[in-house]
N, C-alpha and C positions, 0 to 999 in steps of 0.2 A: 504494500500500500504506500502511496506517496506520503511524505511527512510534511506536516504543516508547521508554520511558525507564526507567532504573533509579531507584527511589525512594532518596532520600538519607537517611541516618540522622539522627535529631534530634541536635542538639548536646547533649552531656552538661552537667550543671550546672556542672562544673568549667570547661568551655570557654565558658560563657556570660559576657557582660559582667557586671561586678559591679553588683549592685542597691543602691540606697540603703538604709540601715538604717531600715526602717519597721516599725511595729507592725501586726500583723494580716496577713491574706492579701492579695496583690495582686489587684485585680479583673481578671477575664479580659477580653481585648480582643474586640470584636465582629469576626467574620470578614468582611473585605472581599471575599474570593473568593466566599463564599456569597451575598453581596449582588449578585453579577453585575457588579462593578466591572471595567471594561476594563483590561487590562494596559498598553496603549500609547496614546499621544496620538491616533493616527489614528482609533481606535475610541472615543475619549473626548472630550478637549477640542476636537479639530478635526473631529469626525465630520461636522458639517454641510457642511464644505467638500469632503469626499472621499466622502460617502455614495453618489453616483452610481456609483462604481467597484464598490460592493458588488453591483450588478446583473450584473456581468460577471466579477469576479475573486475573489469570496469563495468559500469552500468550497461553500456552497450553490449558487452560480452554476456552479461547476465541475460539480457533480452534475447540475444542470439541463441543462447542455451535454452531459454524458455521456448523459442520457436522450434528448436531441435526436439525437445521433449514432446511438445504438442504434436508435431508432425509425425514423430515415431509412434506415439500412442495411436494416432489416427490410422497409420499404416498397420500397426500391430492388430488392432481390433478388426480391421478389414481382412487382413491376411488370414487370421484364424476364424473369420466369420463368427465372431462372438455374439453379435446381435442378429436377430432375424432380418433378412433383407440385405445383409452384407455379402459381398463377394470380393475375392482378392482383386486388387487394383491392377491395371495394366502396367507394364514396365515403364511406359512413358509417363503415366500418372504418378508413379512412385518417384521417378526422376524429377518430375515437375514439382512435387511437394518438397523434396529435399533441396531443390534449387531455391526455395523460399529462404532456406537457412544459409546456403552458401552464397547467395546473392545479397544477403543483408549487409548493407554498407551505409555510407553517409546519408543517401536518400531514404533508405529504409528507417534509419534512426530518426530522421526528421519526421517522416510520416507517422511512425509509431508514437512519437512525442505529441504530435497533433491529435491523434486518436485518444491518447491518455488524458489530454486536456479536457476532452468531452466526457470520458468515462470516469475520470478521477480514480482510476484503478489500473495498476500496471499490468496485471495478468489478464484482465478482461480486454485491455487494449491489444494484447498479443493475440487473443482469440479472434477479435474483429479483424486484425491485420491479416491473419491466415484466411478468414472467411472471404475477404475481398478478392482473394486470388483463386478461389475454387472454381468460379464459372469458366475461367480460361482453360481449366483442366477437365471440363465437363463433369465436375464433381459438386455442382451447386446443390444437388439433391441431398448430399451428405454433409451440408453445413452443420446440422445438429450434432454430428459426430465429433466436431472440434471441441475439445475440453469435456468430452463425455464423462459424466459421473465424477468429475474431478472437483476438488476444492483447490484453491490457489496454492496451498502448501504442498499438494501433490506435485505440482509443477515446480514450485520453488525449491523444494528439498532436493529434487533430482537435478535441477539446473545448477544449484550450488555445488552438489557433489561432483558433477561433471567438470565444472569450472575449477574447483579446488584441486581435483585429481590432476587435471591437465596442467594447471599452474605449477604444481609440485613436480610432476614428471618431466615437463618440458622446459621449465624455467628455474625453479628453486634448486632442485637436485643437481642439474648440470652446473649451476653456479657454485653450489656447495662442494661438489666433487672437484671443480677446478681450483677453488681456494685451498682445499685440503691437499690437492696435488702439489701445490707450491710448497707446503710444509713437508710433504713426502720427499720431494726433490732435495730439500735441504737436509732432511734426516739422512738421506743416502750420501750426499756429497760431504757432509760434516760428521759422518759416523765415527771417524777416528780422530776428530779434532778435540783434544783435551780441553776441559773447561772446569774452573773452580765452581763447585756447588755453593749455594748459600741456603742454609736452613735457619729460619728466624732472622734472616738478613745477615747471618754471620758465616764466615768461611767454614766449609764443611767438606766431606769426602768428595774428591773430584769425580767428574763424570765426563761425558763427551757432549758437545753441542748437538750432534746428531741424535744421540739417545734421548735428550730432552725434547727435541722436536718430535721424535717417534712416539713419545708418551702421549702428546696431544693428537697425533695422527691416529693412534690406536683408540683413544677415547672418542674422537669425532667419528671415526669409522663405525664404531658400535652404534652411535645414534643414527647414522645414515642407514644402517641395516634395519633398524626399527622403523624408520620412516619409509623405507622402500617396501616394507611388508604391510603397510597400513591398509586397512579395509576402508572402503568408501561406501557407506550404507545409503539405501534409498527405500522409499515406500510409495505406493499409490493405492490407498485404501479408503479414501473418502473423508468426509467432514469430521468424523471422530474415530476413524480407524476401524469401522465395523462393516464396511461394504454395504451399508443400508440402502443407499440409492441404487447401487449396482444390482442388488437382489430384487429391488422393487421393479426395476425395468426388465431384467432378464434373470428370473429366479433359477433357471436351469443351468446357467453357466458356472463353471468352477472358477470363481473370481480370484481366490488366492493364487491359483495356478497361473491365471492370466497375468496377475500383478507380478508374481515372482519371475516368470519368463520375460516380462517386459523390462523389469529392473535389471535383470541379468543381461538382457540384450543391449542395454546401455553400457555394459561393462562395469556394473556396480554390484554390491552385495545386498541382497534383499533383507530388509528388516520386517519380520512378519507381524510384529506386535507393537503398535504405537497409539498415541492419541491422535489429534488432528495433525500434529507435527511429527516429523521424524525426530527422534530424541536428541540428536546432535552429540551423542556421547563419542562417536568416532572423531568428530571435530575436536572435542576437548582433548582426546588422546593424542591426536596429531599435533595440535598446537603446543601441548606440554612437551612433546618430544623435540619439536623445533626450538622451543624456548630453552630446553636443556642443551641442545647443540649450541645455541647462541651463547649461553652462559659459559660453556667450555671455551668457545672461541673468544669470548670476552676476556677470560683469564689468560689465554694465549697472547692477546693484544697487549694486555698489561705487562706480561713478562717481556715481550719483545721490546716494548717501549722502554722498560727498565734496562734491558741489555743495551739498547741504543744509548741510554743516558750515561752508562758507565764505559762506553766505548767498545763493547764487544762486537757491535756491528757498525760499519761505516755506511752512510747512506749515499747512494750514487745520485749526484745532482741532476735534475732534469734541465736540459738546455733552456735558458730563458726564464726559468722559474725563480720566484722571489721567496726566500724563506722567512724574512722579516722585513717589515716596512722601514725599519731603522737600523737593524744590525745585519750588515751584508754578509757576515761570515756564516750565518745560521742556515742549516738545512733541517727543518722541523719534521718530526715524525707524524705528519698530519694524517697520513693514510690510516694509521693505527688509532689515532685519536678520533677521527671521523667514524671509524668502525665501532669503537667502543660506544660512542653516543648513539649510533643508529641501532646497535644491538640492544641497548637499554630501551630505546623507544619501541623497537619491535616487541621486546618481551613485555613491556607495559601493556601493549595491545593484545598480545597473545594470551597473557595471564587473564586479562579482563574477559576475553572471548571464552576461554576455557571455563571460567567461573560462571559467566552469564548464560551460556548456551545450554548448559545441562539442566537448567530450571525453567519451568513454564507453569503458570498458574492453571490448575485444573486441566482442562483439555486443550487450552490454547491461550496464549497472550502474545503481544507483538514485540516484546523486548528483543527477540532474536532478529526481527526484521531490520531494525537500524543497526544492530550489532554486526550482523553479517556483511553489511555494506562496507565495513572497515577491514575485512580480511585482506584486501589488496594492499592497504596501507601497512598492515602488520607484516606481511611478507615482503612488501617493498622496502621497508627499512632494513630487513635482514639481507635482501638481495644487494642493496647498496653497500652494506657492510662487507659482504662477501667480495664484492668487486674491489673495494678498497684494500682488503687484506691481500688479495691476489696481486694487485698493483704494488702494494707496499713491499711484499716479499720480493718482487722483481727488482726493487730498488735498493736491496740490502747486499752488502759485501762483508763477509766474515773478516774481522780484524784479528788475524792469527797472532800477530806480535803482541797485541794487548792481552789476549787470553793467556799467552805464554808467560808474559811478565807478571800477570796477576797470580798465576800458579807459583812462580818462582819466589814470590814475596810471602808465601803462606806454607812454609815447610811444616808448620805445626800440625797441619791436617794429617800428617803421617803418624801422629800419636795414636790414632785408632788402630792402624796396622801393627805398630810396635807392641801395644799392650795386648792385642789379640794373639799375636805370635807368642808373647810371654805366657799367656794363659795356656796355650797349646803345649808349650814346653814344660810348664808346671805339671800338667796332666801326664805328660810323658815321663815325669820323674826327674827333670833337670833341676838342680839345686839353685837357689838364689832368685827364684822367679816370684817371690812374695809381693803382694800389693801392686800389681802392674798398673792398675788404673790410677791409683794414688800417686805413683812415681811419675807417670806421664803427665798427670794433672799439675804436679809441682813444676815440671819442666816447661809445660806449654801454656798453661792458663794465664792470660794477661801478659804473655811474653812473645816477642818475635823470635822465631827460631830459624836460623839459616841452615843450609845443607851441611856445612861443616860441623855445627853444633849437634845436629841430629845424628850424624854418623859417629861422632865421639861418644854420644850417649849410648848408641846401639853397641858400639865396640866394648863398652865397659859393663855390659849386662851379663856376660858369661853365657851367651846362647851357644847352642850347638853350631858348628861351622856352617852347615848348609842353610840354617835359619838366619844366621847372621849375614851370610852372603846375600840372601834374598833381600833383606832389609837395607843393606848397604847400597845395593843396586837400585833401590826404589827411589823415585822422585815424585813430586806432586803430579807431574805430567804423565807419569807411567802408572800411577795408582788409580786406575780406572776400572779395575775388575773386568767384567764382561760387557762393559758399556758399548763397545764397538759392535759386538755380536748382537746385543739387544736392540741396537739401532736399526737392525735389518728385520726385526720381528713384526713391524707395524703392518 
């Protein structure tokens, strides 16, 4: 249904902000609204990044999907001769009906809008739009078959399911895979690049840069697998989900079977038990999974931003780009900052949709109607973030020298290895291995320890020769365990 709003009264002169004292009349401002300027950034500044979603989740796309559902329902009923007097359509008639959908463009959008102005009902306008085209197909007699036994929500739930499914499979998932692919590439190329870890912000057991990238790849891939397996449910069972009108008209038909085969014909999963609305639980599940993916990616952006700030990554300047309006030396990590913000905006909408759509008062209310019109915005902010992550990763260069220097300044991280070897030696019966943790704590806590000091300490412990040799050979850069191998497990 169209949404109405109450016009707000203009502010009185007394309530207006004070104007400067000027002579003569103030020139009238040009109207930006009349110039067709978009209200929001997704349809303005960032349109190129999110434009593919328009094909699936815009108002025009919703109406095209409504036409698709109505036309396929018409053909389905005729093909199965569900009603007395029906016969399968000719091939040309079916092609002509489907052309109503494929030919729906700017002219069709304008015509449908004009019809809706009269009907003040969006789905009824779709019904009339189709009815106008039946005479040319010699189907005028079957005009009553358009929207037969349907409530608006029968059409809407299927239209949204088709639109969301296609938006996810054709736009969001490819963008997500591309962004994760840039992380995967770095995980592979930096699999053996040693890096100082930081737990609680403090120097900790070294890892490799590739292994840390691989952790995020593994986490994000798990979410993508969940999203790829998502079911998209639909129903077409009447005003309160009882097939009451259907049975009144044709009591001998197996209406649940007709409904199931139709929903499955659309490539959706049949929901057999609903109120007037399809319950939207599948949407809540999907949006929660995407929000979780977004949150993991947000954490990645924060980490990369932090690595950039300490010099682990150098950013490759874009020719002609300005990092700061006043500080010419700067190359700001704007791609990751933009991604963070858009992931947060996406999740705010996805969380709201997940909470709102699973509730409906008794058999129907309209809270879902306006909510679902924001699905495109929710996914749009995520797609924009994915684009920025992919571009941002392409502008990073690993600063190997900075990583190596950081490791060389933190020999104390080998304290973990030394005390663990001492524990193993004590278990093996080697004398003098008492209180290994405490002895390393005294050596390393609050002190900078260089390679020479660490080797002197190890040589004075009385370890067995092979154990001592292993520790003497160890450096912060080589103390990475299986990190390189783990980096390839994503």
